[in-house]
C-alpha positions in Angstrom: 55.7 102.6 150.5 55.6 106.3 151.4 58.1 107.7 153.8 57.9 110.5 156.5 61.5 111.4 155.6 64.2 110.1 153.3 67.7 110.7 152.2 71.1 109.2 151.3 74.1 107.8 153.2 77.5 107.0 151.8 78.9 103.5 151.8 82.5 102.6 152.5 83.4 102.7 148.8 81.5 106.0 148.1 78.3 104.4 146.8 75.2 106.5 147.6 72.6 104.5 149.5 69.0 105.6 149.6 67.0 105.3 152.8 63.4 106.1 153.9 61.8 106.2 157.3 58.2 106.0 158.3 56.5 105.9 161.8 57.8 106.1 165.3 58.7 103.6 168.0 61.1 100.6 168.1 63.1 100.3 164.9 62.5 97.6 162.3 64.8 97.5 159.2 63.4 96.1 155.9 65.9 94.3 153.6 64.7 93.5 150.1 65.1 90.6 147.8 67.4 91.0 144.8 66.0 93.2 142.1 63.5 94.8 144.4 63.0 98.3 145.7 60.3 97.7 148.2 58.0 95.2 146.4 57.7 92.8 149.4 56.8 95.7 151.8 54.0 97.4 149.9 51.5 96.3 152.6 53.6 95.1 155.5 55.6 98.3 155.7 52.7 100.7 156.3 51.2 98.3 158.9 54.5 98.0 160.7 54.8 101.8 160.7 51.6 102.1 162.9 53.7 101.1 165.9 57.3 101.0 164.8 59.9 103.2 163.2 60.3 101.5 159.9 63.7 101.9 158.1 63.7 100.8 154.4 66.7 101.1 152.1 67.7 100.3 148.5 70.7 98.1 147.8 73.5 99.4 145.7 72.5 99.4 142.1 68.8 99.2 143.1 66.0 101.8 143.1 67.2 105.2 144.1 70.6 104.1 145.4 73.6 104.8 143.1 75.5 102.3 141.0 78.2 100.5 143.0 81.5 102.5 142.9 83.3 99.2 143.4 81.9 96.5 141.2 83.6 93.8 143.3 81.4 94.8 146.3 78.2 93.0 145.2 78.3 90.1 147.6 76.0 89.5 150.6 78.6 90.6 153.2 79.1 93.9 151.3 75.3 94.5 151.4 75.4 93.7 155.2 78.1 96.4 155.7 75.9 98.8 153.7 73.0 98.0 156.1 75.3 98.7 159.0 76.3 102.0 157.3 72.6 103.0 157.2 72.0 102.0 160.9 75.0 104.2 161.9 73.9 107.1 159.7 70.4 107.0 161.2 71.9 106.6 164.7 69.9 103.4 165.3 71.2 101.6 168.3 69.2 98.3 168.0 66.7 97.1 165.4 64.7 94.1 164.4 65.9 93.0 161.0 63.4 91.8 158.4 64.5 90.1 155.2 62.6 88.9 152.2 64.3 86.4 149.8 67.9 87.4 149.5 67.2 90.0 152.3 67.2 87.0 154.6 70.9 86.4 153.9 71.6 90.1 154.3 69.8 90.2 157.7 71.8 87.1 158.8 75.1 88.7 157.8 74.2 92.0 159.4 73.5 90.0 162.6 76.9 88.4 162.2 78.5 91.8 162.1 76.7 93.4 165.1 74.7 90.8 167.1 74.4 93.2 170.0 72.5 95.7 167.8 69.9 93.2 166.6 67.0 92.4 168.9 65.0 90.1 166.6 64.9 88.6 163.1 61.9 88.1 160.8 63.0 86.0 157.8 60.5 85.7 155.0 60.6 83.4 152.0 64.3 83.1 152.2 67.2 80.8 152.9 70.5 81.0 154.8 72.3 80.7 151.4 73.4 78.9 148.2 70.1 79.9 146.7 71.1 79.1 143.1 71.6 75.5 144.1 68.0 75.1 145.2 66.0 77.2 142.7 63.1 75.0 141.5 64.7 72.1 143.4 67.9 71.9 141.2 71.3 73.5 140.7 70.6 74.3 137.0 70.7 78.1 137.8 74.1 77.7 139.4 75.5 75.8 136.5 74.2 78.2 133.8 74.6 81.6 135.5 78.4 81.9 134.8 77.9 81.4 131.1 75.1 84.0 131.0 77.2 86.5 132.8 80.1 85.9 130.4 77.9 86.5 127.4 76.4 89.7 129.0 80.0 91.0 129.5 80.9 90.2 125.9 77.8 91.9 124.5 77.0 94.6 127.0 75.0 96.9 124.7 72.9 94.1 123.3 72.2 92.6 126.7 71.1 95.9 128.1 68.8 96.5 125.1 67.2 93.0 125.5 67.0 93.1 129.3 64.0 95.4 129.5 62.0 94.3 126.5 59.5 91.9 128.1 56.3 93.9 128.9 55.0 93.6 132.5 51.6 92.3 131.4 53.3 89.4 129.5 55.6 88.7 132.4 52.7 88.6 134.8 50.8 86.2 132.6 53.8 83.9 132.3 54.5 84.0 136.0 50.9 83.3 136.8 50.6 80.4 134.4 53.9 78.8 135.5 52.8 79.0 139.2 55.7 81.3 140.2 53.1 83.6 141.7 49.5 83.2 142.9 47.7 84.9 140.1 44.5 85.0 142.1 46.0 86.6 145.2 48.5 89.1 143.8 47.5 92.4 142.2 48.8 92.9 138.7 49.8 96.5 139.6 52.0 95.2 142.4 53.7 92.7 140.0 54.1 95.5 137.4 56.0 97.7 139.9 58.4 94.8 140.6 58.9 94.0 136.9 59.4 97.7 136.0 62.3 97.9 138.4 63.9 94.7 137.1 63.7 96.1 133.6 65.7 99.2 134.5 68.3 97.4 136.5 71.8 97.0 135.1 72.2 93.3 134.2 75.9 93.7 135.1 74.8 94.4 138.6 71.9 92.0 138.9 73.5 88.9 137.5 76.8 89.0 139.4 74.9 89.8 142.6 72.7 86.8 142.0 75.7 84.6 141.4 77.4 85.8 144.6 74.2 85.3 146.6 74.3 81.7 145.3 77.8 81.3 146.6 77.1 82.8 150.0 76.0 80.8 153.1 75.3 81.8 156.7 74.8 78.1 157.6 77.6 78.3 160.2 75.8 81.1 162.0 72.4 79.5 162.6 73.2 77.7 165.9 74.8 80.9 167.3 71.8 83.2 166.8 70.6 84.4 170.2 67.7 86.7 169.5 64.0 85.9 168.9 63.5 84.7 165.3 60.4 84.2 163.2 60.8 82.2 159.9 57.9 82.6 157.5 57.8 80.3 154.5 55.3 79.9 151.6 53.9 76.5 150.6 54.4 77.0 146.9 57.6 79.0 146.9 59.8 77.7 144.0 62.6 80.2 144.5 63.4 79.2 148.1 61.7 75.9 148.8 59.9 75.9 152.2 61.8 72.8 153.4 64.9 75.1 153.6 63.0 77.6 155.8 61.9 74.7 158.1 65.5 73.5 158.4 66.7 77.1 159.1 64.1 77.5 161.9 65.0 74.1 163.4 68.7 75.1 163.6 68.2 78.6 165.1 67.6 78.2 168.8 64.1 79.0 169.8 63.0 80.1 166.3 59.3 80.0 165.3 58.4 78.6 162.0 55.1 79.4 160.1 54.1 78.0 156.7 51.7 80.2 154.7 49.4 77.9 152.9 49.0 78.5 149.1 51.6 81.3 149.1 54.3 81.7 146.5 57.6 83.6 146.8 55.5 86.8 146.6 53.5 85.8 149.7 54.1 89.2 151.4 52.0 90.9 148.7 49.7 87.9 148.1 48.7 87.3 151.7 49.8 90.4 153.7 47.0 90.1 156.3 47.9 86.5 157.2 51.5 87.4 157.5 51.0 90.6 159.5 48.8 88.8 162.1 51.7 86.4 162.8 54.4 89.1 162.6 52.4 91.4 165.0 52.0 88.6 167.5 55.7 87.8 167.3 56.9 91.4 167.7 54.4 92.2 170.5 55.1 89.1 172.5 58.8 88.4 172.0 60.6 91.5 170.7 58.7 94.8 171.4 56.1 94.1 174.1 55.3 97.8 174.6 54.7 98.6 170.9 50.9 97.7 170.9 50.0 98.9 174.3 50.3 102.6 173.8 53.7 102.8 175.4 56.6 103.8 173.1 60.0 102.2 173.5 62.9 104.5 172.6 63.6 104.5 168.9 67.3 103.7 169.5 
């Protein structure tokens, strides 16, 4: 996504955090999934910017943000504090928080920190937590991840050399054949951008962050949420099974739940039009009623 302006803020531990802003109007903040630097927002971001001030940022160790100064600060609450740092830096008073995949957990934890500064939640293909226990319907990822991390730490040079060796075209073919993505709906170029970013990430950031996301849960927060919430799930999502999204929506008071038929975990880039129609209705009716009528609510 292209930005009207961009820059950096400094996190509590000194890590440089990249941000980009596009559009004017009520603020929406986009929170990525792990390993992403905007993949999910390729199409939704520009659409949102037609009537909103869209704030997008890169997690520590992702995209244009710097490596974490403190390697212990890779958990979801630390990322939520980074999100709050960005809101303060940009002098945003209130925002609607969007989250894709792990970004759902980040959005929920940011709401926990400052509920009075959040006026809505849009949670896409995500869960309230413990994602490594439900990947492909089993806890195999949770059980194997500690051993993988230990081996990476023992053989750092080799791990980094092997990490980025799978070409995007091969990865796309495997993901399509395995059903992880909808190969007919997603563009190969979009997937390649995602895979290129994964390839250049430090495995000693990615893997511990994934483990910590698997240990995190905002389950205790769900019944306390007091803002309009839209939960969008995808029928064929194997990363965060749609039953979890349905449960999350049921437990959040007044939440709306929408199932995108045929969509995978990459549904925001597979079926952006379908998602945007539902998101636009939610924002215009429940969160920002003036955004589509020509009136501009204050950006803060």
